[in-house]
N, C-alpha and C positions, 0 to 999 in steps of 0.2 A: 421796667417790667413789661413782659410780653403779654398781650391780652389773650386769655385762654378762650378760644372759640373754635367751634366745629365748622368745617367747610360746608358750604351749601350743597344740598343733595345727599347728605350722609346722615343716617339716623343714629342717635344715641339715646338710650333710655335710662330712666331711674330704676333702681333695683326692683321695685314693685311692678313696674311695667315690663321689665326684662323677665321676671318670673312668669307673667302672663304670656309673653311672647314665646318663651321656652315651652310653656304648657301647650300652646297651640301647635307649635312645631312638633312636639312629642306625639300629640294625638294624630297629626297627619302621618308621621312616620309609622306609628303603630297600625294605622289603617292600611297603609301601603304593604306593610309586612304581612298582614293577615291574608293577603292575596298572593303571597309567595314572591314578592319583588325583592331582589337582592341589593344590598347596599353598594354604592360606588362613590368614590371621591377622587375626581380628576384634579390635576394641578390648576391653580388660579392663573398661573403664567404659562403660556404656550408659545411655541415658535410662531412668528407672524405668518410665515409661509403656510403652516398647517391651519392656523385659526382663520386666516382670511382667504382660504381657497375658493369659497363661494361668495364671499362678502362683496358688496358693492354699494354704490349710492349712499344713502343716509347711514346705513349700518357701518360702512367703512369710516365715515366721518366721525362716528361716535366712539370708535375704538381708542382705548388708552394704549398707545404704542410707544416704545422706547428702545434704546440701544444700551446694552451692557457689554462692554468690550466689543467683540466682533459679532455678537449675537443680536439679531433683530427679534424683539420680543413684544408680546401683547397680552393684556389682561383679558380673560374670557368674557364674552358679552352675552353668552347664554350657556346652557348646559347640554344642548343638543349637538353642537359641532364637536365639543370634546368627546361626547359619546360616540359620534361617528368615527373619530380618530381611534378611540379606544377599541371599538368592535373590530375595525379593520386591522389594528395592530395585534390583537389577541384572539382573532377569529378561531385559530386552531385549538385554543385552550378553553373556549366557551361552549356551553350547552345551549342549543337552540330548540325552541324559541328562547331567546335571552331576555329575561325580565329583570329590569333594574330600576332602583329609585336613587335619586341623588337630591340632597338638600344642601344647598351651598350658595355662597355669594357670587354675584356676577356684576360686571361693571360696564356702564355706558355713559359716555360724555354728553348726555343730553342737557338741554337747558334746564337748570334747577327751577322747579315750581312746586306748588302745593301738591302733595301726594305723588310726585314724581321724583325718584331718587337716582343718583349716579352709582350708588352701591346698594344692592338689594338682594334679598334671599329669594331663590326660586326653589320650588318643591316639585320635582319632575318624576314622572314614571314613564317608561317606554317598554314596549315589547318588540323585539327585533327578530325577524325570521331569516332563515338562510334560503334564499331563492324564492320562497313563498311564505305567506302568513295567512292563516285562516281568518275569515270575517268574524268568527266567534270572538276573537280578541277585541274587535271594534265594539262588540256588545258588552264585553267584560268591563271595559273602562267606565261606562256610566254606572255600573254597579259599585265600582271603587269610589267614584265621585259621590254617589249616594251614601255609602258607608262613611266616608270622610266627613261630609257636612252634617250628617246625623250625629257623629261623634263630637263635632264641634258645637252641638247644641241647637242646630237649625232644623226646623220642621218644614218651613215654606221656602222651597227653592225649586228652580226648574232647569233641567238639563236640556238645552236646545240642540237639536241634531239636524244635520243636512248632509248632502254628498256633493262634492265639487264636480263630479262627473255630470250630474244633472244640470248644473249651471253652465258648465262648459259645453255640454251637448246642446243646450238651448241656444247658446251663442253660435255654435256650429250651424244649427238650423237657420239662424238669422243672417249667416254670412259675416259674423263679427268675431271669428276666432282670433284674428290678428290683434285685437285689442281686449280680449277676454280678461287678461290679468288686470288691466287697468279698471275695467268695469267691475270686476270682483272686489277690488280694493275699495271702490266707491260704494258698492252695495253693502260691504262690511261695516260702513260708517252710518248706515241709515238710522240706527238707534240713537246716535249722537247728534246727527245734523238734520234728520228729518227727510221726508219724501221729496219735498220741493227742491231742496239743495242737492239731493242725489240726482234728480231729474236734470238739473242744470249742469252738474259736473259731467254727466254722461253725454249731454248735448255738446259740451265743450270738446269732446273727443271726436266730434263730427258724425255722431250717430243720428240717423233720421228719426223724426218724431214718432212715426208709426212703429218703428222697432223699439224705441224707448217705452212706448205705451205697452207693447207686448211684454217687455221685461218687467215693468212695474205690475202689470196684471198677473204675471206669473208669480212673482214673489209675494203677492197679496192673496194667493189661494188660501182659503180658510177652511174651518171645520175641524172635526176630531182627527186624531192620528190616522185612522183607517180611511176616513173620508178624503184626507189630503192625498194619501197614496192612490186611491181610486181616481181622483181628479187628475193626478199626474199621468196615470196610465191612459186616461180618456182623452188626453190632449192630442193624441194622434201624431206626435212628433216622431219622425222617422230616424233621427240620429241614433246610431248604435250606441254611441257614448252616453247619450241621455238615457236610453232604455237600460243600459248596464247599471247606471247610477241608481235608477228607480228600483231595479232588482236587488242591488246591494243594500239600499236603504230599507227595503221591505224585509230582507233577511235579518239585518241588524235589529230592527224593531222587534221581530219575532224572537230573537235571541235575548234581547233585553227583558222581555216579558218572562222568559224562562228563568232569568236571574231574580225574578220577583221584585223588580224595581217598581214602585207604585206608579200608576198612570199619571197621577197628579204631579209627579216629580220629573217627567220628561215629556217632550213634544217635538214634532217636526216643525222647524222654522226655516223656511226657504230663503230668508234674508241672511242666514248665517253663512259666511263665505270664508272667513279667516284670510287676512290680507297676505300672509306669507305664501310665496310661489310654490314651495315644496310640498304643500298639501295636495293630494291627488284624489282622495276619496272621502270617507267619512270625516266630518268636522263637528266640533262641539264648542258650545259656549254655555256657561252656567251662571245663572242670575239668582240673587236673593230676592224673593217676591216682594218683601216689604221694604227693600232698599234697592230698587232698580237703578236709581241714579248712581249707584256705586259702579255700574258697568259689570262686565264679566269678571267673575272671581275665580274661574277655572276654565281653561280653554285648551284646545289641541286638535289632533286629527291624524289621519293616515297619510303616509308618504311612501312612495314606491321604491326609492333607492337612497337610503340614508347616507351611505359612504361612497358615493360614486366618484368623489375626488381623491379617494385614498385606496381604492381596490377595484378590481374588475368584477368582483362578486356582487350579485344583486342582493341587497339586504333591505327588504321592505320592513316597515315598522308602523306602529301606531302609539301615540303618547299624549299625555296631558300635562299641564303645568299650573301651579298655583303661585302667583306672585305674592309671597308671604309678607314682605315688608310693606308693600302698598295696601294689601288686604288688612293688615294690622292697623296701619295708619287710618284707613277709612273707618274701621270699626270703632276706633277710639274717638274719631271725630263725630261719629253718629251716636256716641255714648252707648254702644252695644256692649262694650266691655266694662267691667267694674274691677279695678285693681284692688282686690280685697286682701291679698297676701303681700305683706311687706318683708317677710322673712320666710325661709324654707326650714327653719328650726322648729322642731316639735316641742322642745323643752330647753329652758335655760337653767343651767346649774349655777347656783349662787352660793359659794362658800362664804361663811360669816367672817373668816379671818384667814391669815396665811397658814395657820395650823391645820386647816381642813383641806388645803390644796391637794395633798396626796390622795386623800379619800375621794375628793371631787373628781380627780383624774381617773381613778379606778371606776367610779360610777359612770363617768362619761364613756369609758372604754366598753363597759358592759352594755350600756344602752345602744351604742353604735353597732356593737356586734349583733344586737337584736334588730338592726335596720331601723333604728329610731334616730332621726336627725337631731343631734344634740350639740349645744353650744355651752361653753364654760365661760363665765364672766371672770376675767383674770385681773382686772384693775382693783386696786385696794381702795374701795369706796364703801360708803354706808349701804345697808340693805335697801333703803328707800331708793337710792340711785339705781340699784340693780333692777328693782321692780319697775321703775320708770323706763329703763332701757327696754325691758321685755314688753311693756305696754306700748311703747312707741313703735316697736317692730311687729306688734300683734302676735308675739309668741304665746301660744295658748297655755303653756304650763311653766311654772318656775319650781325647780327642785332646790329647796333650801337645805344647806348642810352646815350644822353647827357642831359644837363639841359633843353634845348629847347624841346627835345622829351618828357621828363618827364612832363613838364608843359602842353604840347598839347596832351598828350596821343597818341603819334605817335612813330614810329620806323623808322630809316633809314636803309634800307636793301641793302646790297651790294652783287652783284653776283660775286663770286670770279673767275669765269671762264672768264666772259666778262669785268669785271671791272665796269659795269653799277650799279648805285645806285639810289634809289628813297625813298622819305619820304612818309610813308603810315600810315593810321589809323590802329589801332590794328586789327580790323576785316578784313581789306584788306590784312594784313600780313598773317593771317591764310589762307585766300583764295588763295593767291599767292603761299605759300609753299605747300599747299595741292594739288594745280593744277600741279605744276612742279614735285611733287613727283610721279605723275602718269606717267611721261614720262622719269623716270630715272631707 
C-alpha cells in the first residue's frame, strides 16, 4: 500500500476549513468588484521565455520549470508577470485605465516551512494606465484595502504608506545611488530583524557610519501624518527625486482623506520600502494592529513600466496583493477563525422510506429553485441515523417526509438547534427557510 500523504508546502483543508477559506476569498472578491475591478484568469503554465523575462537570482531558482516535448514551460510564480504579458498581448482590445483582479494559485519552489507554501493563492488587483496613470489611483487602493479588511471583520488595522522616490532621493543626496536597491531591501526588513541588524547589514555594504546614521535618523522621523510631511519638507534635501516623492506622498494622503479612510487606519511609515525593484513610487504594507507578528497581510505599490519586456508602450500601474493561503494559515494558528460551518446545506431532506423518494426529490427541486441549499439523504437507514448525519454536519434543518407528508403535500421541518418541529405546506417551508437564511 502507498502511504497517502501531501507534499510539504501544499495546503489541504477539511471541508469546514475549506468553507471558511472560500468565504474569505469570496469577501475579498466582492470588495474588489465594488470598486469596478474586472476578473482575469491567466494560465498557470506559461512559456519560460515569457515568464522569466525579468526573473533572476532567487526568483529564477524557485521556478518550477519543465519540458513537454519541444516546449520549455514554467508554472507562474506570481500574478503580476502574467498580467504584464496579458496587457501587452491584448492592449488594443482593453480600455484604459485597465482595472483587473485575479485570485489564483501561484507556485514557488521555496524551502517548505511553517506558514510558507510552495502552492498558494494570491488575491491581486492592479490598475494599468496607457502611457500615464493619475496619482488618484494610488489613493484609491488604500480605500480598497480598508473596505476589504472591514468586510473580513477587522477594525484595528493600519495601512502603512511611503514613496520609493523619497528613499531613493535620500540615497542620491548621500551619494549612495549605486547601492540604493540593496539598502532598500535591508530597510524593508527592519520590522523583522530590528534596527541594530539593519545598521550592521548596511555597514556590510561599505556605507560610512555617518551616512548610516543619517539613514536611520531619517526613517525614524515621527509624529502625525501631517507632521511627518512637514519634517520631510524641512530637511532641506535638494534632490529633485526626493522632493518629487514628498510631493506625490502629500497628494496621495490628501486623496486618501477624500475617500474617507479613517485616520486611525493609515499612516506614513518611512521604513516601508518593498524589496522588489520594480516599485518606483507609492508603496503599501498593511498590518493587523492586534497581530503585528503576522507581518504584512496586504502589500503593493506603484511601478512605472509594467510590460517593458513585452512591448515598447509605457504601461504604468499600481497594485496590491493579499497572500490568501498564508493569511488563512496565520489566522487559524492565532485562533482568529472559528470553523463553525461544517456543511453548506441549509436543510437535509430525510425520506422515511423508498416510497417517499419521488416526493423528496420534488421537494428538493422546489427548495433549490428558491436558492435554498438542499441535500437529500439517499441511504436506506433509520431516521435516527439521518438526524445524526445532519447534527454532525451542523445542518440547521431536517425536512422529514413520510407517507402522511407525501399524501398531504406537506413537510415536517425540525430545527436542529432548538428541537422544535412543525408540519408545513410546501410553500410555507420555502418561506420559513428563506426567512431564517437572512438571519444566519
